C-alpha positions as CSV (number, residue, x, y, z in Angstrom):
1,M,82.7,62.8,-26.7
2,E,84.7,59.7,-27.9
3,Q,82.3,59.1,-30.8
4,E,82.6,62.8,-31.8
5,I,86.4,62.6,-31.9
6,R,86.3,59.4,-33.9
7,K,83.9,61.0,-36.4
8,R,86.1,64.1,-36.7
9,L,89.2,62.0,-37.2
10,A,87.5,59.9,-39.9
11,L,86.1,63.0,-41.8
12,N,89.4,64.9,-41.5
13,I,91.4,61.9,-43.0
14,K,88.9,61.7,-45.9
15,V,88.9,65.5,-46.5
16,A,92.7,65.8,-46.4
17,R,93.1,62.8,-48.7
18,I,90.7,64.1,-51.2
19,V,92.2,67.6,-51.2
20,R,95.6,66.1,-51.9
21,K,94.1,64.0,-54.7
22,I,95.2,60.7,-53.1
23,T,93.0,57.6,-53.5
24,Q,92.2,55.3,-50.7
25,K,94.3,52.6,-52.4
26,Q,97.3,55.0,-52.8
27,L,97.1,56.0,-49.2
28,A,96.8,52.4,-48.1
29,Q,99.8,51.4,-50.1
30,Q,102.0,54.2,-48.8
31,I,101.3,53.2,-45.2
32,A,101.2,49.4,-45.8
33,I,97.6,48.6,-44.8
34,S,94.7,47.4,-46.9
35,S,92.5,49.9,-48.8
36,E,89.6,48.2,-47.0
37,H,91.0,49.3,-43.7
38,I,91.2,52.9,-45.0
39,T,87.5,52.6,-46.1
40,R,86.5,51.4,-42.6
41,I,88.5,54.2,-41.0
42,E,86.9,56.9,-43.2
43,A,83.4,55.4,-42.6
44,C,84.1,55.5,-38.8
45,R,83.6,51.7,-38.6
46,T,87.0,51.2,-37.0
47,T,89.4,53.3,-35.0
48,P,92.9,53.3,-36.2
49,S,95.9,52.8,-33.8
50,I,97.9,55.9,-33.0
51,Y,100.7,54.5,-35.1
52,V,98.4,54.3,-38.2
53,V,97.1,57.8,-37.5
54,W,100.7,59.0,-37.4
55,K,101.6,57.3,-40.7
56,I,98.4,58.8,-42.3
57,A,99.3,62.2,-41.0
58,K,102.9,61.9,-42.5
59,V,101.6,60.9,-45.9
60,L,99.0,63.6,-45.9
61,D,101.5,66.2,-44.6
62,I,99.2,67.2,-41.7
63,G,99.6,67.3,-38.0
64,I,98.0,64.7,-35.9
65,D,96.5,67.5,-33.7
66,D,94.8,68.9,-36.8
67,L,93.2,65.6,-37.6
68,L,91.8,65.4,-34.1
69,T,91.0,68.9,-33.0
70,K,89.2,70.7,-35.8
71,L,87.1,70.0,-38.8
72,L,89.1,70.5,-42.0
73,K,87.6,72.2,-45.1
């Protein structure tokens, strides 16, 4: 279950970012982390803190619940 949630979060961040035409580098700059960290999050190689998830959600103008509970299209 935990791995499924992590994968969903990673994919939803990537999809929301691409739909909004924001690069990994731009997203990273806006939330003050490295673009490599965004890459690792989207590849599900690391789990972001809730604070990082909150900052990502704000930049992408999406609810944290949406990032975690359903697959975005």
